[in-house]
A tleap script that builds the chain and sets N, CA, C and O, in Angstrom:
source leaprc.protein.ff14SB
mol = sequence {
  NMET ASP LYS VAL SER LYS PHE ILE ASP THR
  TYR GLY ALA VAL THR ILE PHE ALA PHE GLU
  MET ILE ASP GLU LEU GLU ASP LYS GLN ILE
  GLY LYS MET VAL TYR VAL ASN GLY LEU MET
  LEU ASN ASN ARG GLY ILE ASN SER PRO GLN
  PHE VAL ILE VAL GLU GLU HIE ASP THR TYR
  GLN ILE LEU LYS PHE VAL LEU ALA GLY ASP
  VAL SER LYS GLN ALA ASP PHE ILE TYR LYS
  ASN ILE SER VAL GLY PHE PHE GLY LYS LYS
  ASN GLU TYR LEU GLY MET GLY VAL GLU ARG
  ASN CVAL
}
set mol.1.N position { 19.454 -3.019 7.177 }
set mol.1.CA position { 18.383 -3.910 5.810 }
set mol.1.C position { 16.836 -2.882 6.280 }
set mol.1.O position { 16.276 -2.887 7.376 }
set mol.2.N position { 16.548 -2.276 5.349 }
set mol.2.CA position { 15.055 -1.632 5.372 }
set mol.2.C position { 13.731 -2.745 5.818 }
set mol.2.O position { 13.973 -3.866 6.265 }
set mol.3.N position { 12.440 -2.264 5.629 }
set mol.3.CA position { 11.453 -3.698 5.820 }
set mol.3.C position { 11.316 -3.979 4.626 }
set mol.3.O position { 11.463 -5.137 4.234 }
set mol.4.N position { 10.966 -2.848 3.712 }
set mol.4.CA position { 10.620 -3.665 2.160 }
set mol.4.C position { 11.727 -4.527 1.739 }
set mol.4.O position { 11.481 -5.444 0.956 }
set mol.5.N position { 13.110 -4.308 2.238 }
set mol.5.CA position { 13.752 -5.296 1.915 }
set mol.5.C position { 13.534 -6.908 2.691 }
set mol.5.O position { 13.588 -8.013 2.151 }
set mol.6.N position { 13.352 -6.668 3.697 }
set mol.6.CA position { 13.099 -7.563 4.537 }
set mol.6.C position { 12.173 -8.632 4.220 }
set mol.6.O position { 12.257 -9.844 4.418 }
set mol.7.N position { 11.182 -7.850 3.631 }
set mol.7.CA position { 10.043 -8.444 3.315 }
set mol.7.C position { 10.332 -9.050 1.656 }
set mol.7.O position { 9.700 -10.099 1.537 }
set mol.8.N position { 10.933 -8.773 0.630 }
set mol.8.CA position { 11.033 -9.446 -0.287 }
set mol.8.C position { 12.022 -10.378 -0.304 }
set mol.8.O position { 12.165 -11.132 -1.267 }
set mol.9.N position { 13.063 -10.423 1.129 }
set mol.9.CA position { 13.484 -11.412 1.584 }
set mol.9.C position { 12.844 -12.688 2.090 }
set mol.9.O position { 13.311 -13.813 1.911 }
set mol.10.N position { 12.039 -12.479 2.558 }
set mol.10.CA position { 10.927 -13.156 3.511 }
set mol.10.C position { 9.776 -14.163 2.428 }
set mol.10.O position { 9.433 -15.340 2.538 }
set mol.11.N position { 9.420 -13.153 1.439 }
set mol.11.CA position { 8.196 -13.225 0.976 }
set mol.11.C position { 8.460 -13.518 -0.658 }
set mol.11.O position { 7.538 -13.833 -1.410 }
set mol.12.N position { 9.829 -13.371 -1.089 }
set mol.12.CA position { 10.315 -13.413 -2.422 }
set mol.12.C position { 9.736 -11.992 -3.117 }
set mol.12.O position { 10.544 -11.672 -3.990 }
set mol.13.N position { 9.050 -11.393 -3.073 }
set mol.13.CA position { 8.454 -9.820 -3.747 }
set mol.13.C position { 7.653 -9.107 -2.485 }
set mol.13.O position { 7.458 -9.595 -1.372 }
set mol.14.N position { 7.325 -8.062 -2.885 }
set mol.14.CA position { 6.618 -7.053 -2.786 }
set mol.14.C position { 6.018 -6.223 -3.635 }
set mol.14.O position { 6.691 -5.451 -4.317 }
set mol.15.N position { 4.602 -6.268 -3.714 }
set mol.15.CA position { 3.635 -5.115 -4.593 }
set mol.15.C position { 3.372 -3.949 -4.044 }
set mol.15.O position { 2.760 -4.031 -2.979 }
set mol.16.N position { 3.642 -2.839 -4.431 }
set mol.16.CA position { 3.334 -1.529 -3.766 }
set mol.16.C position { 2.875 -0.838 -4.912 }
set mol.16.O position { 3.089 -0.858 -6.125 }
set mol.17.N position { 1.953 -0.032 -3.858 }
set mol.17.CA position { 1.026 0.688 -4.347 }
set mol.17.C position { 1.297 2.499 -4.024 }
set mol.17.O position { 1.087 2.945 -2.895 }
set mol.18.N position { 1.688 3.234 -4.957 }
set mol.18.CA position { 1.937 4.381 -4.496 }
set mol.18.C position { 1.044 6.042 -4.591 }
set mol.18.O position { 0.313 6.160 -5.575 }
set mol.19.N position { 1.081 6.742 -4.025 }
set mol.19.CA position { 0.087 7.643 -3.945 }
set mol.19.C position { 0.579 9.054 -3.810 }
set mol.19.O position { 1.646 9.101 -3.198 }
set mol.20.N position { 0.154 10.124 -4.171 }
set mol.20.CA position { 0.649 11.478 -4.159 }
set mol.20.C position { -0.684 11.883 -3.279 }
set mol.20.O position { -1.865 11.935 -3.621 }
set mol.21.N position { 0.107 12.215 -1.709 }
set mol.21.CA position { -1.294 12.992 -1.229 }
set mol.21.C position { -1.388 14.753 -1.925 }
set mol.21.O position { -0.365 15.424 -2.063 }
set mol.22.N position { -2.583 15.203 -2.244 }
set mol.22.CA position { -3.018 16.188 -1.970 }
set mol.22.C position { -3.304 16.764 -1.038 }
set mol.22.O position { -2.722 17.805 -0.734 }
set mol.23.N position { -4.657 16.050 -0.049 }
set mol.23.CA position { -4.742 16.574 1.413 }
set mol.23.C position { -3.871 15.761 2.075 }
set mol.23.O position { -3.281 14.739 1.726 }
set mol.24.N position { -3.891 16.373 3.070 }
set mol.24.CA position { -2.765 15.270 4.184 }
set mol.24.C position { -3.801 14.095 5.083 }
set mol.24.O position { -5.030 14.154 5.069 }
set mol.25.N position { -3.283 13.425 5.569 }
set mol.25.CA position { -3.961 12.198 5.629 }
set mol.25.C position { -3.339 12.523 7.417 }
set mol.25.O position { -2.335 13.193 7.661 }
set mol.26.N position { -4.165 11.906 8.401 }
set mol.26.CA position { -3.608 11.636 10.051 }
set mol.26.C position { -3.139 10.078 9.770 }
set mol.26.O position { -3.587 9.403 8.844 }
set mol.27.N position { -2.020 9.557 10.869 }
set mol.27.CA position { -1.876 8.429 11.053 }
set mol.27.C position { -2.860 7.373 11.371 }
set mol.27.O position { -2.845 6.195 11.015 }
set mol.28.N position { -3.945 8.169 12.298 }
set mol.28.CA position { -5.138 7.065 12.478 }
set mol.28.C position { -6.086 6.686 11.503 }
set mol.28.O position { -6.871 5.745 11.620 }
set mol.29.N position { -5.967 7.606 10.337 }
set mol.29.CA position { -6.364 7.349 9.013 }
set mol.29.C position { -5.679 6.394 8.317 }
set mol.29.O position { -6.283 5.568 7.632 }
set mol.30.N position { -4.749 6.407 8.391 }
set mol.30.CA position { -4.025 5.201 7.168 }
set mol.30.C position { -4.033 3.799 8.453 }
set mol.30.O position { -3.905 2.576 8.392 }
set mol.31.N position { -4.155 4.344 9.046 }
set mol.31.CA position { -4.074 2.836 10.011 }
set mol.31.C position { -5.547 2.010 9.777 }
set mol.31.O position { -5.805 0.808 9.827 }
set mol.32.N position { -6.291 3.058 9.532 }
set mol.32.CA position { -7.978 2.637 8.954 }
set mol.32.C position { -7.765 1.735 8.013 }
set mol.32.O position { -7.994 0.529 8.108 }
set mol.33.N position { -7.178 2.502 6.789 }
set mol.33.CA position { -6.848 2.193 5.579 }
set mol.33.C position { -6.261 0.992 5.528 }
set mol.33.O position { -7.106 0.157 5.207 }
set mol.34.N position { -5.193 0.510 5.698 }
set mol.34.CA position { -4.321 -0.648 6.006 }
set mol.34.C position { -5.467 -1.879 6.733 }
set mol.34.O position { -5.320 -3.082 6.522 }
set mol.35.N position { -6.079 -1.570 7.206 }
set mol.35.CA position { -7.001 -2.247 8.643 }
set mol.35.C position { -7.658 -2.790 7.617 }
set mol.35.O position { -7.356 -3.843 7.056 }
set mol.36.N position { -8.935 -1.787 7.256 }
set mol.36.CA position { -9.570 -2.538 5.898 }
set mol.36.C position { -9.209 -2.983 4.536 }
set mol.36.O position { -10.103 -3.392 3.795 }
set mol.37.N position { -8.196 -2.948 4.208 }
set mol.37.CA position { -7.871 -3.418 3.036 }
set mol.37.C position { -7.317 -4.991 3.508 }
set mol.37.O position { -7.362 -5.998 2.801 }
set mol.38.N position { -6.810 -4.898 4.843 }
set mol.38.CA position { -6.209 -6.228 4.792 }
set mol.38.C position { -7.385 -7.164 5.260 }
set mol.38.O position { -7.340 -8.385 5.114 }
set mol.39.N position { -8.557 -6.420 5.899 }
set mol.39.CA position { -9.872 -7.466 6.030 }
set mol.39.C position { -10.450 -7.605 4.426 }
set mol.39.O position { -10.810 -8.702 4.000 }
set mol.40.N position { -10.494 -6.510 3.679 }
set mol.40.CA position { -11.154 -7.180 2.517 }
set mol.40.C position { -10.400 -8.276 1.572 }
set mol.40.O position { -10.953 -9.091 0.833 }
set mol.41.N position { -8.900 -8.079 1.792 }
set mol.41.CA position { -7.860 -9.067 1.239 }
set mol.41.C position { -8.488 -10.600 1.697 }
set mol.41.O position { -9.006 -11.635 1.278 }
set mol.42.N position { -8.012 -9.879 2.892 }
set mol.42.CA position { -8.749 -11.745 3.866 }
set mol.42.C position { -9.968 -12.254 3.321 }
set mol.42.O position { -10.250 -13.450 3.247 }
set mol.43.N position { -10.568 -11.448 3.000 }
set mol.43.CA position { -11.982 -12.033 3.017 }
set mol.43.C position { -12.010 -12.704 1.532 }
set mol.43.O position { -12.607 -13.760 1.319 }
set mol.44.N position { -11.503 -12.188 0.813 }
set mol.44.CA position { -10.973 -12.743 -0.482 }
set mol.44.C position { -9.927 -14.177 -0.571 }
set mol.44.O position { -9.524 -14.576 -1.664 }
set mol.45.N position { -9.653 -14.701 0.413 }
set mol.45.CA position { -8.742 -15.290 0.687 }
set mol.45.C position { -6.969 -15.438 0.512 }
set mol.45.O position { -6.184 -16.383 0.591 }
set mol.46.N position { -6.826 -13.836 0.211 }
set mol.46.CA position { -5.819 -13.585 0.393 }
set mol.46.C position { -4.923 -12.965 1.767 }
set mol.46.O position { -5.262 -11.901 2.284 }
set mol.47.N position { -3.772 -13.750 2.268 }
set mol.47.CA position { -3.361 -13.241 3.492 }
set mol.47.C position { -1.627 -12.923 3.098 }
set mol.47.O position { -0.522 -13.465 3.109 }
set mol.48.N position { -2.555 -11.202 2.643 }
set mol.48.CA position { -0.689 -10.869 2.465 }
set mol.48.C position { -0.439 -9.916 3.752 }
set mol.48.O position { -1.261 -9.000 3.731 }
set mol.49.N position { 0.491 -9.833 4.938 }
set mol.49.CA position { 0.602 -9.110 5.270 }
set mol.49.C position { 1.315 -7.662 4.782 }
set mol.49.O position { 1.994 -7.872 3.777 }
set mol.50.N position { 1.347 -6.492 5.136 }
set mol.50.CA position { 1.310 -5.127 4.733 }
set mol.50.C position { 1.769 -4.197 5.593 }
set mol.50.O position { 1.651 -4.368 6.806 }
set mol.51.N position { 2.456 -2.893 4.973 }
set mol.51.CA position { 2.740 -2.238 6.104 }
set mol.51.C position { 2.357 -0.554 5.038 }
set mol.51.O position { 1.769 -0.432 3.963 }
set mol.52.N position { 2.918 0.352 5.829 }
set mol.52.CA position { 2.686 1.751 4.818 }
set mol.52.C position { 4.021 2.714 5.179 }
set mol.52.O position { 4.339 3.005 6.332 }
set mol.53.N position { 4.767 3.169 3.924 }
set mol.53.CA position { 5.442 3.961 4.070 }
set mol.53.C position { 5.088 5.506 3.800 }
set mol.53.O position { 4.661 5.623 2.652 }
set mol.54.N position { 5.131 6.812 4.539 }
set mol.54.CA position { 4.918 7.859 4.147 }
set mol.54.C position { 5.813 8.563 3.741 }
set mol.54.O position { 6.485 8.966 4.691 }
set mol.55.N position { 6.330 9.088 2.343 }
set mol.55.CA position { 7.478 9.486 2.662 }
set mol.55.C position { 7.438 11.338 2.578 }
set mol.55.O position { 6.785 12.060 1.824 }
set mol.56.N position { 8.044 11.561 3.259 }
set mol.56.CA position { 8.085 13.451 3.474 }
set mol.56.C position { 8.724 14.239 2.327 }
set mol.56.O position { 9.955 14.250 2.347 }
set mol.57.N position { 8.194 14.824 1.445 }
set mol.57.CA position { 8.794 15.909 0.755 }
set mol.57.C position { 8.613 17.432 0.812 }
set mol.57.O position { 7.590 17.815 1.379 }
set mol.58.N position { 9.212 18.103 0.453 }
set mol.58.CA position { 9.678 19.820 0.298 }
set mol.58.C position { 8.061 19.855 0.282 }
set mol.58.O position { 7.645 20.477 1.259 }
set mol.59.N position { 6.926 19.309 -0.642 }
set mol.59.CA position { 5.996 20.321 -0.686 }
set mol.59.C position { 4.613 18.959 -0.954 }
set mol.59.O position { 3.468 19.165 -1.356 }
set mol.60.N position { 5.023 18.086 -0.703 }
set mol.60.CA position { 3.865 17.030 -0.709 }
set mol.60.C position { 4.200 15.508 0.189 }
set mol.60.O position { 5.149 15.618 0.965 }
set mol.61.N position { 3.556 14.201 0.156 }
set mol.61.CA position { 4.005 13.285 0.656 }
set mol.61.C position { 3.715 12.075 -0.085 }
set mol.61.O position { 2.586 12.121 -0.572 }
set mol.62.N position { 4.119 11.393 -0.246 }
set mol.62.CA position { 3.960 10.041 -0.783 }
set mol.62.C position { 3.894 8.827 -0.150 }
set mol.62.O position { 4.796 8.229 0.437 }
set mol.63.N position { 2.601 8.476 -0.340 }
set mol.63.CA position { 1.990 7.183 0.569 }
set mol.63.C position { 1.900 6.028 0.009 }
set mol.63.O position { 1.155 5.859 -0.956 }
set mol.64.N position { 2.625 5.077 0.513 }
set mol.64.CA position { 2.717 4.141 -0.186 }
set mol.64.C position { 2.539 2.278 0.559 }
set mol.64.O position { 3.162 1.928 1.561 }
set mol.65.N position { 1.826 1.588 -0.016 }
set mol.65.CA position { 1.367 0.789 0.756 }
set mol.65.C position { 1.740 -0.541 -0.088 }
set mol.65.O position { 1.329 -0.900 -1.191 }
set mol.66.N position { 2.970 -1.362 1.105 }
set mol.66.CA position { 3.583 -2.419 0.537 }
set mol.66.C position { 2.876 -3.684 1.282 }
set mol.66.O position { 2.609 -3.911 2.462 }
set mol.67.N position { 2.709 -4.334 0.189 }
set mol.67.CA position { 2.013 -5.612 0.228 }
set mol.67.C position { 3.176 -6.846 0.344 }
set mol.67.O position { 4.108 -6.924 -0.456 }
set mol.68.N position { 2.988 -7.742 1.402 }
set mol.68.CA position { 4.402 -9.038 1.126 }
set mol.68.C position { 3.441 -9.727 -0.405 }
set mol.68.O position { 2.222 -9.790 -0.561 }
set mol.69.N position { 4.539 -10.152 -1.323 }
set mol.69.CA position { 4.591 -11.331 -2.360 }
set mol.69.C position { 3.811 -10.135 -3.893 }
set mol.69.O position { 3.270 -9.035 -4.000 }
set mol.70.N position { 4.146 -11.034 -4.588 }
set mol.70.CA position { 3.249 -10.275 -5.825 }
set mol.70.C position { 1.909 -10.857 -5.846 }
set mol.70.O position { 1.549 -12.019 -6.030 }
set mol.71.N position { 1.155 -9.625 -5.580 }
set mol.71.CA position { -0.470 -9.797 -5.665 }
set mol.71.C position { -1.277 -8.963 -6.715 }
set mol.71.O position { -2.483 -8.717 -6.744 }
set mol.72.N position { 0.048 -8.479 -7.846 }
set mol.72.CA position { -0.528 -7.360 -9.081 }
set mol.72.C position { -1.615 -8.247 -9.797 }
set mol.72.O position { -2.387 -7.773 -10.631 }
set mol.73.N position { -1.618 -9.534 -9.422 }
set mol.73.CA position { -3.237 -10.467 -10.106 }
set mol.73.C position { -4.883 -9.621 -9.525 }
set mol.73.O position { -6.037 -9.494 -9.935 }
set mol.74.N position { -4.002 -9.189 -8.289 }
set mol.74.CA position { -5.547 -8.394 -7.354 }
set mol.74.C position { -5.675 -6.920 -7.420 }
set mol.74.O position { -6.456 -6.129 -6.891 }
set mol.75.N position { -4.508 -6.766 -8.362 }
set mol.75.CA position { -4.209 -4.962 -8.321 }
set mol.75.C position { -5.450 -4.547 -8.423 }
set mol.75.O position { -5.827 -3.891 -7.452 }
set mol.76.N position { -6.375 -4.735 -9.437 }
set mol.76.CA position { -7.480 -3.214 -9.279 }
set mol.76.C position { -8.217 -3.255 -8.062 }
set mol.76.O position { -8.674 -2.254 -7.510 }
set mol.77.N position { -8.337 -4.528 -7.614 }
set mol.77.CA position { -9.228 -5.123 -6.181 }
set mol.77.C position { -8.899 -4.399 -5.141 }
set mol.77.O position { -9.673 -3.765 -4.423 }
set mol.78.N position { -7.185 -4.524 -5.002 }
set mol.78.CA position { -6.620 -3.774 -3.974 }
set mol.78.C position { -6.461 -2.169 -3.746 }
set mol.78.O position { -6.551 -1.560 -2.680 }
set mol.79.N position { -6.122 -1.505 -5.438 }
set mol.79.CA position { -6.660 0.166 -5.510 }
set mol.79.C position { -8.050 0.325 -5.394 }
set mol.79.O position { -8.306 1.445 -4.951 }
set mol.80.N position { -8.926 -0.267 -5.589 }
set mol.80.CA position { -10.328 0.142 -5.335 }
set mol.80.C position { -10.247 -0.051 -3.453 }
set mol.80.O position { -10.766 0.651 -2.584 }
set mol.81.N position { -9.643 -0.913 -3.368 }
set mol.81.CA position { -10.116 -1.038 -1.570 }
set mol.81.C position { -9.193 0.174 -0.531 }
set mol.81.O position { -9.430 0.624 0.590 }
set mol.82.N position { -8.457 0.331 -1.177 }
set mol.82.CA position { -7.296 1.618 -1.333 }
set mol.82.C position { -8.005 3.172 -0.797 }
set mol.82.O position { -7.999 3.896 0.198 }
set mol.83.N position { -8.597 3.121 -2.177 }
set mol.83.CA position { -9.079 4.238 -2.421 }
set mol.83.C position { -10.479 4.795 -1.734 }
set mol.83.O position { -10.838 5.959 -1.556 }
set mol.84.N position { -11.035 3.751 -1.463 }
set mol.84.CA position { -12.027 3.727 -0.653 }
set mol.84.C position { -11.693 4.168 1.142 }
set mol.84.O position { -12.370 4.654 2.049 }
set mol.85.N position { -10.583 3.787 1.027 }
set mol.85.CA position { -9.674 4.507 2.304 }
set mol.85.C position { -9.504 6.022 2.664 }
set mol.85.O position { -9.304 6.681 3.684 }
set mol.86.N position { -9.670 6.238 1.403 }
set mol.86.CA position { -9.246 8.294 1.446 }
set mol.86.C position { -10.152 8.678 2.004 }
set mol.86.O position { -9.812 9.209 3.062 }
set mol.87.N position { -12.193 8.698 1.670 }
set mol.87.CA position { -13.109 8.838 2.142 }
set mol.87.C position { -12.787 10.550 2.028 }
set mol.87.O position { -12.796 11.411 2.907 }
set mol.88.N position { -12.506 10.634 0.572 }
set mol.88.CA position { -12.566 11.871 -0.298 }
set mol.88.C position { -10.857 13.191 -0.098 }
set mol.88.O position { -10.566 14.279 -0.596 }
set mol.89.N position { -10.303 12.418 0.707 }
set mol.89.CA position { -8.997 12.939 0.617 }
set mol.89.C position { -8.621 13.167 -0.874 }
set mol.89.O position { -8.704 12.261 -1.703 }
set mol.90.N position { -8.191 14.460 -1.178 }
set mol.90.CA position { -7.766 14.002 -2.482 }
set mol.90.C position { -5.987 13.577 -2.804 }
set mol.90.O position { -5.018 14.259 -2.467 }
set mol.91.N position { -5.971 12.412 -3.457 }
set mol.91.CA position { -4.575 11.925 -4.394 }
set mol.91.C position { -4.424 11.872 -5.800 }
set mol.91.O position { -5.160 12.206 -6.728 }
set mol.92.N position { -3.386 11.413 -5.743 }
set mol.92.CA position { -3.469 10.955 -7.340 }
set mol.92.C position { -2.467 9.735 -7.110 }
set mol.92.O position { -1.503 9.562 -6.363 }
set mol.93.N position { -3.102 8.975 -8.063 }
set mol.93.CA position { -2.510 7.647 -8.143 }
set mol.93.C position { -1.276 7.555 -9.215 }
set mol.93.O position { -1.320 7.907 -10.394 }
set mol.94.N position { -0.221 7.021 -8.548 }
set mol.94.CA position { 1.088 7.406 -9.151 }
set mol.94.C position { 1.244 5.827 -10.195 }
set mol.94.O position { 1.490 5.935 -11.397 }
set mol.95.N position { 1.054 4.366 -9.502 }
set mol.95.CA position { 1.104 3.096 -9.658 }
set mol.95.C position { 1.064 2.247 -9.091 }
set mol.95.O position { 0.727 2.395 -7.916 }
set mol.96.N position { 1.389 0.845 -9.593 }
set mol.96.CA position { 1.941 -0.683 -9.016 }
set mol.96.C position { 2.726 -0.879 -9.603 }
set mol.96.O position { 2.847 -0.753 -10.822 }
set mol.97.N position { 3.880 -1.458 -8.343 }
set mol.97.CA position { 4.966 -2.037 -9.249 }
set mol.97.C position { 5.416 -2.829 -7.905 }
set mol.97.O position { 5.287 -2.399 -6.759 }
set mol.98.N position { 6.014 -4.171 -8.319 }
set mol.98.CA position { 6.553 -5.397 -8.042 }
set mol.98.C position { 7.713 -5.565 -8.010 }
set mol.98.O position { 8.249 -5.783 -9.097 }
set mol.99.N position { 8.706 -5.533 -6.592 }
set mol.99.CA position { 10.069 -5.581 -6.707 }
set mol.99.C position { 10.358 -7.100 -6.320 }
set mol.99.O position { 9.658 -7.543 -5.409 }
set mol.100.N position { 11.167 -7.837 -6.811 }
set mol.100.CA position { 11.415 -9.169 -6.513 }
set mol.100.C position { 12.889 -9.056 -5.891 }
set mol.100.O position { 13.661 -8.102 -5.987 }
set mol.101.N position { 13.063 -10.156 -5.294 }
set mol.101.CA position { 14.756 -11.110 -4.939 }
set mol.101.C position { 15.241 -11.106 -6.677 }
set mol.101.O position { 14.506 -11.337 -7.637 }
set mol.102.N position { 16.342 -10.852 -6.687 }
set mol.102.CA position { 17.136 -11.226 -7.832 }
set mol.102.C position { 18.515 -12.239 -7.871 }
set mol.102.O position { 19.086 -12.463 -8.938 }
savepdb mol mol.pdb
quit
């Protein structure tokens, strides 16, 4: 069972924000983005565990931020937190989706 499925089983849903990376990001930069997003959410009273998936494709990378539960009501706030963390690195926002237990 993969980590996304475990999160869905544990929290009932996950919210995923996906970005296509045009510029490369180092693991350290991604870690900082996750940390800052977590702090900002916590400051707003949202305690949602999260992790990042980096999908490697032939000519590009997809960066997915996976947050526990359905936090889609906070989508704009979360998108802004993540976007600030790119620090000018070029990317394209692919969208946000919620996956649930069925």
